[in-house]
MISETI-64170 format. One record per residue (C-alpha): residue number from 1; x, y, z. Coordinates in nm, 4 decimals, decimal comma. Each point is the difference from the previous one (the first is absolute). Layout:
DRENLO    n        c1        c2        c3
DRENLO  NUM         X         Y         Z
...
This chain:
DRENLO    n        c1        c2        c3
DRENLO    1   -1,1069   -6,5311    2,7653
DRENLO    2    0,1421   -0,2386   -0,2578
DRENLO    3    0,2291   -0,1629    0,2573
DRENLO    4   -0,2924   -0,0459    0,2382
DRENLO    5   -0,2063   -0,1697   -0,2709
DRENLO    6    0,3003   -0,2152   -0,0880
DRENLO    7    0,0329   -0,1060    0,3644
DRENLO    8   -0,3718   -0,0793    0,0243
DRENLO    9    0,0224   -0,2185   -0,3115
DRENLO   10    0,3029   -0,1857    0,1336
DRENLO   11   -0,1715   -0,0515    0,3353
DRENLO   12   -0,3159   -0,1282   -0,1700
DRENLO   13    0,2020   -0,2499   -0,2012
DRENLO   14    0,1852   -0,1162    0,3093
DRENLO   15   -0,3162   -0,0442    0,2054
DRENLO   16   -0,1790   -0,1925   -0,2749
DRENLO   17    0,2945   -0,2324   -0,0509
DRENLO   18    0,0445   -0,0538    0,3745
DRENLO   19   -0,3676   -0,0760    0,0501
DRENLO   20   -0,0078   -0,2382   -0,2927
DRENLO   21    0,3200   -0,1833    0,0942
DRENLO   22   -0,0158   -0,0121    0,3784
DRENLO   23   -0,3583    0,0551    0,0989
DRENLO   24   -0,1959   -0,2081   -0,2453
DRENLO   25   -0,0964   -0,3612   -0,0111
DRENLO   26    0,1173   -0,1257   -0,3428
DRENLO   27   -0,3066   -0,2172   -0,0503
DRENLO   28   -0,2339    0,2884    0,0805
DRENLO   29    0,1900    0,2293   -0,2366
DRENLO   30   -0,0333   -0,2545   -0,2819
DRENLO   31   -0,3748   -0,0285    0,0586
DRENLO   32   -0,0369    0,3785    0,0085
DRENLO   33    0,2032    0,0281   -0,3209
DRENLO   34   -0,2132   -0,2586   -0,1808
DRENLO   35   -0,3204    0,1743    0,1083
DRENLO   36    0,1255    0,3357   -0,1263
DRENLO   37    0,0277    0,1684    0,3377
DRENLO   38    0,3703    0,0841   -0,0424
DRENLO   39   -0,0419    0,2212   -0,3048
DRENLO   40   -0,0227    0,3193    0,2065
DRENLO   41    0,3183   -0,0819    0,1893
DRENLO   42    0,1792   -0,0787   -0,3256
DRENLO   43   -0,1097    0,3291   -0,1559
DRENLO   44    0,1152    0,1985    0,3047
DRENLO   45    0,3350   -0,1826    0,0040
DRENLO   46    0,0658    0,0568   -0,3709
DRENLO   47   -0,1124    0,3644    0,0110
DRENLO   48    0,2114    0,0763    0,3086
DRENLO   49    0,3018   -0,1723   -0,1572
DRENLO   50   -0,0327    0,1917   -0,3255
DRENLO   51   -0,0568    0,3352    0,1731
DRENLO   52    0,2921   -0,0540    0,2361
DRENLO   53    0,2276   -0,0887   -0,2899
DRENLO   54   -0,1061    0,3039   -0,2038
DRENLO   55    0,0448    0,2371    0,2965
DRENLO   56    0,3368   -0,1470    0,0890
DRENLO   57    0,1233    0,0229   -0,3589
DRENLO   58   -0,1242    0,3586   -0,0288
DRENLO   59    0,1746    0,0986    0,3234
DRENLO   60    0,3297   -0,1607   -0,0995
DRENLO   61   -0,0217    0,1241   -0,3600
DRENLO   62    0,0643   -0,3309   -0,1698
DRENLO   63   -0,1764    0,0188   -0,3372
DRENLO   64   -0,3465   -0,1240   -0,0904
DRENLO   65   -0,1443   -0,2498    0,2458
DRENLO   66   -0,2861   -0,1473   -0,2026
DRENLO   67    0,1792   -0,3037   -0,1447
DRENLO   68    0,1321   -0,0966    0,3410
DRENLO   69   -0,3355    0,0685    0,1687
DRENLO   70   -0,1815   -0,2213   -0,2483
DRENLO   71    0,2584   -0,2730    0,0516
DRENLO   72   -0,0288    0,0267    0,3799
DRENLO   73   -0,3796   -0,0096   -0,0045
DRENLO   74   -0,0043   -0,2935   -0,2380
DRENLO   75    0,2475   -0,1905    0,2133
DRENLO   76   -0,2029    0,0682    0,3152
DRENLO   77   -0,3182   -0,1267   -0,1614
DRENLO   78    0,1724   -0,3100   -0,1351
DRENLO   79    0,1528   -0,0790    0,3397
DRENLO   80   -0,3305    0,0435    0,1826
DRENLO   81   -0,1864   -0,2164   -0,2512
DRENLO   82    0,2712   -0,2673    0,0083
DRENLO   83    0,0055   -0,0041    0,3803
DRENLO   84   -0,3763   -0,0279    0,0272
DRENLO   85   -0,0407   -0,2614   -0,2730
DRENLO   86    0,2469   -0,2406    0,1580
């Protein structure tokens, strides 16, 4: 069950990134970001990234994952904000 959830998280991340990069008009994404309509997508992306990382680390047995998960989520948020602000 854990591997299935891990795969679903990875697929969710991949689909969100693909839709944002290939399927979106950059000007429309900036407008949606400024109006606050992208907050749900950002929350789903960060939550799926953190959950995937925790599940993967638990499966591989590589120590506590919280510092790396926090770093990954912070980096994702910073990259999204930087991309939308420019």
